FISEZA-677180 format. One record per residue (C-alpha): y, x, z; residue in three letters; residue number from 1. Coordinates in pm, whole numbers, plus 32768, in hexadecimal, padded with zeros to 4 digits. Example, Ala and Ser with C-alpha at 12.3 -4.5 7.8 and 13.67 -1.06 7.14 Angstrom:
BEGIN
      Y      X      Z   residu   num
   7E3E   84CE   830C      ala     1
   7F96   8557   82CA      ser     2
//
This chain:
BEGIN
      Y      X      Z   residu   num
   1F81   763B   1964      met     1
   20E6   7629   19DD      arg     2
   2141   7756   1909      lys     3
   2078   76D5   17E0      glu     4
   2106   7574   17FD      gly     5
   2277   75D0   17F3      tyr     6
   2349   765C   16DB      asp     7
   24C4   768A   1701      pro     8
   24F4   760C   159E      glu     9
   2413   74D9   15B9      tyr    10
   2425   7493   172E      gly    11
   22EA   73FA   17BD      ala    12
   2260   737A   166F      arg    13
   2153   7485   1662      pro    14
   20DA   7407   17B2      leu    15
   2016   72EE   170B      lys    16
   1F59   73E7   1634      arg    17
   1F19   74C5   1761      ala    18
   1E8C   739D   1824      ile    19
   1DAD   733B   16FF      gln    20
   1D31   749C   16CD      lys    21
   1CFB   74FA   1839      asn    22
   1CAC   73B7   18EF      ile    23
   1C33   72AF   17FA      glu    24
   1B4C   739F   1743      asp    25
   1AB9   7421   1888      arg    26
   1A8C   72C3   1912      leu    27
   19E0   7257   17CE      ser    28
   18EE   737A   17EE      glu    29
   189C   7315   1955      glu    30
   185F   71AC   18E7      leu    31
   1775   721D   17D1      leu    32
   16B4   72FD   18C2      arg    33
   1688   71D6   19AC      gly    34
   1741   7282   1AC5      thr    35
   183A   7163   1AD6      val    36
   17C2   6FFC   1ADC      lys    37
   1874   6EAF   1AD0      val    38
   1920   6E6C   1C1B      gly    39
   192D   6FD9   1C8A      asp    40
   1A75   7073   1CF9      thr    41
   1AD9   71B5   1C49      val    42
   1BC8   72AC   1CE9      val    43
   1C65   73A7   1BF9      ile    44
   1CF8   74E3   1C8B      gly    45
   1D20   7656   1C54      thr    46
   1C8D   7783   1D00      lys    47
   1CF4   78E3   1CA1      ala    48
   1D9D   785A   1B69      gly    49
   1C64   77A4   1AF1      glu    50
   1C39   762C   1AD8      leu    51
   1B49   7597   1BD7      thr    52
   1A9E   7447   1BC8      val    53
   1A18   73AE   1D07      gln    54
   194B   726E   1CEF      val    55
   1934   7180   1E12      lys    56
   1819   7091   1DCD      glu    57
   184F   6F21   1DFD      lys    58
   17AF   6EB2   1F3F      lys    59
   16B3   6D9F   1F21      ala    60
   1738   6C5D   1FB3      pro    61
   16B4   6C0C   2108      val    62
   15D3   6AE1   20F2      ala    63
   1651   69CC   21CB      lys    64
   1550   6906   2285      lys    65
   1553   679F   2222      lys    66
   1580   66CB   2353      val    67
   14E1   6579   233B      thr    68
   1536   646D   242E      thr    69
   1484   632D   2466      thr    70
   1544   61F6   24B3      lys    71
   14F7   6172   2608      ala    72
   1479   6011   2607      lys    73
   156F   5F27   26A9      pro    74
   1503   5EC1   27FF      lys    75
   14A1   5D58   2822      ala    76
   159E   5C8F   28E3      lys    77
   1517   5C19   2A2B      pro    78
   14D5   5AA9   2A27      lys    79
   15B0   59DC   2B05      thr    80
   1540   58A1   2BB6      lys    81
   1627   57D5   2AD5      ala    82
   1581   5865   299C      ala    83
   142B   581D   2A29      glu    84
   1481   56AC   2A58      lys    85
   14DA   567E   28EA      glu    86
//
């Protein structure tokens, strides 16, 4: 893609077309096949001059246990002799 995306006369302008042709089209195909789903991570690379697409599926969120606490009832104040007389 480096060779395809560069032209001495136009500089790196052809790079956009190369990205569209090689990466966006391939990624669109993978989306249509269902290989890539929302939230997945896609790693684009090359191997032996060919474009590779590696999909890392989104991990399901770990369910957090809901911790419930109960409020402790306030302890009754001990009665004093002065309170008893009233």
